[in-house]
C-alpha positions in Angstrom: 2.9 5.4 13.7 -0.5 6.9 14.1 -2.3 4.7 16.6 -5.5 6.5 15.9 -5.7 5.2 12.4 -7.7 2.4 10.9 -6.1 -1.0 11.8 -6.6 -4.2 9.9 -4.7 -7.4 10.2 -3.5 -9.1 7.1 -1.6 -12.3 6.2 -3.6 -14.3 8.7 -5.5 -17.5 7.8 -7.1 -18.7 11.0 -10.0 -20.2 9.0 -7.7 -23.0 7.9 -6.1 -23.3 11.3 -2.7 -22.4 9.9 -0.2 -20.9 12.4 3.1 -21.5 10.5 5.5 -18.6 10.2 5.4 -16.7 6.9 8.2 -15.1 5.0 8.4 -11.3 4.6 7.5 -11.3 0.9 4.5 -13.5 1.5 3.3 -11.4 4.4 3.8 -8.2 2.3 1.8 -9.6 -0.6 -1.0 -10.7 1.7 -1.1 -7.3 3.3 -1.2 -5.5 -0.1 -4.0 -7.7 -1.4 -6.0 -7.1 1.8 -5.4 -3.3 1.4 -6.6 -3.5 -2.2 -9.9 -5.0 -1.0 -10.1 -2.5 1.8 -9.6 0.6 -0.4 -11.6 -0.9 -3.2 -14.8 -0.9 -1.1 -14.9 2.9 -1.4 -14.6 3.0 -5.2 -12.1 4.6 -7.6 -12.3 8.3 -6.8 -10.1 8.4 -3.7 -7.0 10.4 -2.7 -3.8 8.6 -2.0 -3.8 6.8 1.3 -0.7 5.9 3.4 -0.4 3.0 5.7 2.1 1.9 8.3 2.8 -1.9 8.3 3.6 -3.5 11.6 3.9 -7.1 12.8 0.5 -8.0 14.2 2.2 -9.7 17.2 4.1 -6.5 18.0 1.0 -4.4 17.6 -1.0 -6.6 19.9 1.8 -6.5 22.5 1.8 -2.6 22.4 -2.0 -2.3 22.1 -3.6 -5.4 23.8 -7.1 -3.8 23.5 -6.8 -4.4 19.7 -7.1 -8.2 20.2 -10.9 -8.2 19.5 -10.4 -6.0 16.4 -7.8 -8.5 15.1 -10.2 -11.3 15.8 -8.0 -13.1 18.4 -7.9 -13.5 22.1 -4.1 -13.6 22.4 -1.0 -13.2 20.3 -0.6 -17.0 20.2 -3.4 -17.1 17.7 -1.6 -14.9 15.2 0.3 -16.2 12.3 4.0 -15.5 13.0 5.2 -12.7 10.7 1.7 -11.5 9.9 1.3 -7.8 9.2 -1.3 -5.3 10.3 -1.9 -2.0 8.4 -2.5 1.3 10.2 -3.9 4.1 8.0 -2.2 7.5 8.5 -5.2 9.8 8.8 -3.1 13.0 8.5 -1.6 12.1 5.1 -2.9 14.6 2.7 -0.8 15.1 -0.5 -3.4 17.2 -2.3 -1.3 20.4 -2.0 1.6 18.8 -3.9 0.8 16.8 -7.1 4.3 15.1 -7.0 3.5 12.1 -4.8 7.1 10.9 -4.8 8.2 14.3 -3.4 5.5 14.1 -0.7 6.7 10.7 0.3 10.2 12.1 0.4 9.2 14.1 3.5 7.8 11.1 5.4 9.9 9.4 8.0 8.8 6.3 10.0 9.8 5.4 13.6 11.8 2.2 14.0 8.8 0.3 15.4 7.2 0.5 11.9 8.2 -2.6 9.9 7.1 -1.2 6.5 4.7 1.0 4.7 2.2 0.9 1.9 0.5 3.4 -0.4 -2.7 3.2 -2.3 -3.4 5.7 -5.2 -5.1 6.0 -8.5 -2.9 6.8 -11.4 -3.6 7.7 -15.0 -1.3 6.4 -17.7 -1.1 6.0 -21.5 -0.2 2.9 -23.5 3.5 2.3 -24.1 3.1 3.2 -27.8 2.2 6.8 -26.8 5.0 7.4 -24.3 7.1 9.4 -26.8 4.3 11.9 -27.2 4.3 12.9 -23.5 5.8 16.3 -22.9 9.0 16.6 -20.8 7.5 19.3 -18.5 5.8 17.6 -15.5 2.8 19.9 -15.5 2.3 19.7 -19.3 2.7 15.9 -19.1 0.0 15.6 -16.4 -2.4 17.7 -18.5 -1.6 15.7 -21.7 -2.2 12.3 -20.0 -5.3 13.5 -18.2 -6.9 14.8 -21.4 -5.8 12.0 -23.8 -8.7 9.8 -25.1 -6.6 6.6 -24.7 -5.7 7.2 -21.0 -6.3 4.4 -18.6 -6.8 4.6 -14.8 -5.2 2.1 -12.5 -5.5 1.7 -8.7 -2.1 0.8 -7.3 -1.3 -0.5 -3.8 2.4 -0.7 -3.3 4.4 -1.6 -0.2 7.9 -2.1 1.1 9.4 -3.6 4.3 12.6 -2.7 6.1 14.1 -6.0 5.2 14.0 -5.1 1.5 10.9 -6.9 0.3 8.8 -4.8 -2.0 5.7 -5.5 -4.1 2.8 -3.8 -5.7 -0.7 -4.9 -6.8 -3.0 -3.0 -9.2 -6.3 -3.1 -10.9 -7.3 -1.3 -14.2 -10.6 0.5 -14.3 -11.3 -1.3 -17.5 -10.6 -4.7 -16.0 -11.6 -4.4 -12.3 -11.7 -8.1 -11.6 -8.1 -8.7 -12.6 -5.5 -8.2 -10.0 -2.0 -7.5 -11.4 1.1 -7.8 -9.2 4.9 -7.7 -9.2 8.0 -6.4 -7.7 8.7 -4.0 -10.6 5.1 -2.8 -11.1 5.7 0.7 -9.8 9.4 1.3 -9.4 9.1 5.1 -8.7 6.5 4.6 -6.0 8.3 1.7 -4.4 11.6 3.6 -4.4 9.9 6.6 -2.8 8.3 4.3 -0.2 11.6 2.6 0.6 13.2 6.0 1.2 10.8 6.7 4.0 12.1 3.8 6.0 15.8 4.8 6.1 
């Protein structure tokens, strides 16, 4: 875990006074939605960004000085099970265009409960999938130059307990947030492999 990264708490709803425990899947979805808002503030043209996901209570126990940043005075005010995200500032996959291969070289320490990745991807409609070349470099060029290409910002995450989810926005429909467990199977599988 890179303690020098940007920390944000997610899955917390102090405004409604709720302090009930939340399930892993619910905590993960809340964390991903918060990350989508966080990365969305900087626009669409961003490199992939990697985040460690840790229980907010554990983070506060290890780093008490973060209480103010998390908007609490003590761990008792945190929603049990809530997650905080810590951006990994040294993550720079620009040298290797195969993002799944880059993630294959990442290993998290045991105190990290999960991880999340934000990235912008370009894809073609399903009707055009058969036209994409087999060669990865040719395929990337083909998709990037096709007039029907679509950009999507994806935020995917996994937890050690097995929960996984992804949320996404299309450039053409930026107000609509899509989500699902099977939204980005390749990315989710690559993220899960970093935790074992």
